[in-house]
N, C-alpha and C positions, 0 to 999 in steps of 0.2 A: 638678622644672623641667629634671631631666638631658633634653639630646637636644633639648631648644627652642631657638628661636632668640634668640640675647640682642638685642631691641630697643634700638638707640644715640638718642640725641637732639642735635643738633649743639646747643652753645651758643654756641659763638662759632669762626673759621676753624680752628681746630686740639684744639678741646676739645669733648669728647663726655660725654655722661652715660647712665647706667644708673639710670631714673628707681627711688624706692625699690617693695620689692614683697616679699612674704611675709613671711619675720623680719628682714629688713632695715633699721636703725636709722636708715640717713642713706643716702642713694644714692652711687652709684659716677661717678667721672669719670677720665677717660682723655685725656691729653693724645697725638693722635696725627693725622696727614696722613691722608689717606683711603688713600692707597698701605699705609701702614703699619698703619692698620687693617683693610686686606683681611686682611693677611699674622695679624691676631689671631686668625681664624678656624678655624686648623689647627690651636690646642691647648687649653688649658682656661683659660688664662690670663684671661680676661673673667668666667669663672664664679668662680675667685679673686677678684678684685677685688668679686664679688657675698658671696662669704661670708666676706672680711673684715668688709664691711658690717655685719654680725649681731654681733659683737665688744660687750660691755658698756662703755660710757661712751667710745663711738666720736663723736667730735664732727668736721663739716663735710660733711667725704664721704669714702671710701674711694676713694685716688689711686691713678692709676697713670701712670708715664713712658712716652716713648717709644720706652724698648727693652725696655718688661715682655714677659717671655715665662713661661713654670711652671715653678712654685718648689715647694719643702716648705710647705704652709701658707699662705703668702703667695706671691702673685707674684712674681718678680723684677723689682724696678722699682716695687714698691708702697709706699706711704709711707699711714700711719694715726696720726692724733692723738688721745691718751686725755685723759681729764679723769682729773684725779688723786685724785678721792674715789670715784667710782665703775666709775671706767675700770680695764683689764687689762695685763698684761703679757705679751707672748707671744713667747718663742721663738722662734719659726717665723717673726716678723715683723722679728726683726733676720740669722736666720739660723746655718748650722754655722759660716761664716767669721766669725768674731766681729770686726767692726773691719778686716775686710777693706778695704783702701783703694790711694792713689795719690798720691804724691809725683813733684813736677817741682822738677827742678836745672838751672840754667842756668849755662853756662862764657862765658868769653871767646874762647873757639874759632871760628873759621869750620869746617865741615864740606870746605871745598875744601882747607884747610892740612891735613887729618887724611886725606883719604879714602883714601890709598896704603896707611896705618898702621891701618884698620878691622878686618883680620882677625886682626893680631894683639892687636888691643886689645880683642876680642870674645873669642878664646882667653883672654885673662889674667882678664878679669871671669869668665870660665865656671872658671876655675879658684878663684879667691879667694871665689863667692860658689854655695856648694852648692844643689844644686837636684834638682829628684825627689823622687817619691813617698817620703816617709819619710827624708830626705834632712837630713843633721845633720852636725856638726861645725866650727862656724865660729867657737864658742868653747866650747870643749875645758874639761873640769872645774868647771861652774857647778856648787856647791853649792844643796843646798835653801832653804840659808836665804837665800842670795845671790838666789836666782830669786825668793823671794819679794819680797823689798826690789827689783826690778824690776819686779813683778806690781803691789806698790804708787806706783813712780813713774816708770813710763813709758821714754819717752825721756829724760827728764833721768837715769834710770840708768845708759842707753849715754853719753851726754853727760859723765858724772861718773868713767865706765870709757874716757873717751879717744877715745870714736866721735862724731867730729863736734863741733860748738864750742855754744858758750852761746846766741848769737844764732841757732841753729837753732830752738831751741824757741821763738822770738815769732814763727816762720812755720810754726807747728801748729793744726791744729783742737784747742781747748782744752789747748794747750802743751803736748799729748803727753805727755796724764794727765789721768783724771778721778779726780777726790780721794775719792768715798767707794768704793775698792776695797777688797775684804776676802780676801786669798788663803786664807783659813783656809776657806773657803767652799767650795774648790776639791776636786774629789775627788784621792786620791792617785792614781789614773791620769791627771789632767788633769795633774795637775804632773810624773809622770813622764815624760809624753811633750812637756812643752816644755823639758824641762833641756838636752837635745843641740839643740835647734831655732832657738833664738837666728843672725840673720844669714843664716837661709836661706830661698830664694824656693819651695819645694816645687814642687807638680805643675798640672793643670788650667790654666785659665787666666792662672794666677801668670806675671809676666817682669820683666826690667830691659829697656831698650828707646830704644836711641839715637837721637833723630832729629834732623833740621836744622830751623829754622824756615823755612817753604815760603811762607806767605803771611802778612800781617796785616792784620788788619780795622779795626782801629780803634788807630790811631797813638799817638793822647795815651796809652792805657790800657798797650799796650806797653811805648811810653819810661819810662810809670811802674814798669813790670815787669821794666826791663833787657833787655827781648825787641830782635831787629837780626835781619834777613833772613839767612840762611844760616847761623844760629849754629848751636851743637851743644846742645842738651837732652838731658836722661837721664830717662828715666820709669820708677818702680818700682815694683810693682803686686803684693801677699802681703797675708797678714794673720796670724791668730794661729797657723796652723800644726794640729799637733794639738791642744794645749790649747786652742784655741776651739773645734775640731770636740767634744773630749769634754766641755767644759763644756755647750755647747748639748743634747747627748745625755743628760747625767746629768739637766739640769732639764727636758727634754721628760717624762721618766721621773717626776720628781717633781709634775710639774704635771699629768701625766694622771691620776695618781692622787689630785690636789687636789679634781680640778673636781666630783668627785659634792657633795664637802662644802662648795662655795660654790654650788652650786645652775646650775651653766652648763653650758647646749646648746648646741651649736654643731654646723652640719651638716657640719662636714672635723673627725675626730679630730686632724688634722694643727694646727689655729689652737687648738691645748691653752695655756692661759693660768691664771691666779689673777689678783685684784686686786691692783694695784699695792702698797697698803699692808695685804696682810698677809703674815705672813710669810714664806712661799715668793715672795710678788712682793719684795718689798726684800732675801732671799737672793738670786734673781736675778740683778738690779739690780748688784747688790756683785761678784759674781761676774762677771758679764759686763763690768763695768769693769775687772776683773783682767785677763782676754783683752785687752778693749782696748788695753790698758798694756803689753799682751804685745807687741802687734802694734806699736804706736809703736815699742817700741824694735827689734823686729826690723828695721822700716825703717830706723831710724837707723842701725843697724849695717850692713845692705848698703849703705846711702848711705856709708858711710865707708869700707866695703871698696870699694867703686867708685872713690873719688877715687883711691885708693892704687894702683889697678890704671890710674887713667889717668898719673898723675905717673910711673908707672914706665916704661909703654909711651912716654910721649911725651917722657919725659926733661926734664921743664920743672918750675920752682918753683910752689907754692900759688898766691902771686899770679898769676902769668901763668896758669895755670889755670881761678882765679877759680869756683872749684865753689861754687856759691852755692843754698840751697834757696829756691823761691819759696812753696810750701806743701805743705802734707799733708791729704788731705780722708779721711774715712772712708764708706763704703759702705754696711755693714751693722752698725746700732746702733739704739738707742733713746736719747733724751735729753730731760730735763724743760728745760722752753723756753717762752718767756714769745711768746703771739700772741693776735691779735685775733681773737675769735669773737664775730659777731653785735654789734659796736662794745662788744664789752668785752673788756678786756686778761686773758688765763687763762694760768694755769699748766697747760703739759701736758706730758703722755710721750708726745713724736714716735718711733714708730720707719718709719725707711730701712731698706729692704731692696733693696740694688741700688738706691740714689735718693742723689745727694749734695747739703749744705747748699749753700742760696745765697742765701747773707744778703747785703741791699745795703750800697749807700757810706753810713756815718755808723752804722751797725747796731754796739751796743756789744761785741758778740762778733766783729767784724772786726779783724785784727788794727792795731796802729797805722797801719802803715805804709800799709794796703790801705782806710782810713779814706774815701779821697775818690774810690776806683775802685770798691772790693767787693770781696767776697770772690773770690779766685781760685777758679775751680772747676775742674778736672781730667778729661778725658774721654777715655780711652783707646778708641783704636779697635780694631781687628783683627792685627795685626803685619805687614799687607801692604799697605797701602792709606794711612792716616792717623790722627792722634789731634788732642784740640784741647784750646784753653785758652778757658774762659769766665769772664765775670764777673758774680757776682747781682744781680739788679736789685728796687727795690720790689716790681713783680706780685707776684715769689715769694711776698711775704709775705701778700700778698690773695687769691691763688690756690693754692699749693700747700705752704703753712705753713714756707716758705721753701726748697723742694726742687725738685731738677731733675734733670737722668738720670745716669747714672754710666758708660756706655759703650756699644758698639753693640747688645745684646743679641742673643742666640742666635735662628737661625731651623731650625738643625738639630742632632738631638740627636747627642751623641760618638760615638753607635754608626753611625748614620747619617753625619756626618760620615767617618767612618775609613773606611765602605764607597766615598764619594766619590775619596777619597785613594788608592783603590788604582790602582797603575799609574803614579801621580805622582811624579817624581824632587823628595821636596820641596827637598832644596839647591837643584834648580837651578831649581824654579818661584819659590824665595824671591828667589835673585842675578837672575832675570828680575824680579823687581820692586825690584829693586837693595837687598837685603835682606841682610847676611851676618850668618846664623844660627847659632847652636850651640844644642845640644838633649841631655837623658839618653838617650831614647829616643823612636824614631818614631813610637810611637803615639799621645804626649801632641802631636805637632806633628800630625800626622795629624788629629788630636780638634779640633786649633785652628785649621786654616787658614782662611784668609781666605774662602770659602764658607760658611765657617758661622754665620757672623754677617750682620747687618743692614747697611747701609750706613751710619757712624756721620756720614755729612754729612748724611743728611736727618732722624736722631736729634735730632742736633744744633740743623739748622735749623728744626725742629719748635719745640724751648723759644726759639731766637731771636724768631719769627714771634709765640707767644706771648706774649714779652717778661717770662719767668723768666726766664732768661741770656742776656748777650750776646756773641757768638764774637769772640774779642780775636784768637788765632792756632793756625795749621792747622799740624801738624809731620808731615814725612813721616817713616817709620823708615828706618835706614839700618845699623841693625846691631841685636842681638836674642839675649836668651838664655833659655830655658825649660827645664824640669823634662823 
């Protein structure tokens, strides 16, 4: 099939299907406008949607969100739900950066009142939150015993250490910790990489972004989330750092070796997997949960450090600042969830790689505060244009296993983006866009410039039109720190 044009059938306005063919167990489905779909012909991500459909135990569809682009095994923006008894777990369906995710923090501040202090604020945040490749040092002297406690407790560990507040835990997916974590399953190398990286952003597309509320689409929902025009908000995007990367690497080796034992044959060895109920599958889920908990603790520490930075620069009280967590979502994870398939309620293992959970109002796993409006969905853009807050809708449960997009999605490789960035004065370009930027290396910024990404507005609009998640507010970036 390589080199052949992939035929797509339109199902709805923004939904396309790749019919079952060859060894596909289910059809593929892609949420996209015609414009976004045209861009997908440039990479192999549609072929990856088809490859994922070969996995044993997959139910419904191999799904792709509108920010889909090529990834390891699974496309980034891919969603696949597996039947528990016959299905498989695949590290490529979670990704190397386990529980890479986003959190949104609101404040009582308006941008107009702090605009003159933005440069100093960004400089202070940059000094408090280590960033860049291999960055470390936010929490020096963490012992291995304490690290394992962190891996079991996630964000609860960070709160217990004085980073943030107890009520923060009520505004995180899973309360900031998966319960089945077992740190003993992580390699010494993974543990060593994690020891010094708690509270660090890392590199790549990770960032801390200060934004202002530029537009509100659903005023009643915005009010319920305490959002108002010109409000200062903070987005934090990072994951499990070297510990998560190493955990994925370790288990890919384990599963590649074990596939023969289970008689699994697939069109791409990057889809390495084992049955969910196998010893290898269960070990991976427990190790993945440990890495996911590390990511929640990491984002919690960064949020606390950011609050200290705001308080120091603005010289105001915590009550005046009102630094408050709206929500924390993960977009590289596998979860055991209940979904209705062919009229029957079933427990499934849902892989979301570069996709965000989008549960509707009334869903038992939506925090109490948001039962009336639905789960907040956080979709960061490209640090030069805009980011979005959405809420999940009932159609997500019917069409996408409760999933939606996670970001803008790349249209250009990092190497291509660097070439495009030659001759650009990055500081001047960001300033032209109204953004104060601070970063460790020019290379990372050159890889992550807005030209490397799809227009997140079109990605978000696709999911809104499909009824999967509804736009609540748009944020304009005014300050960013990166690796």
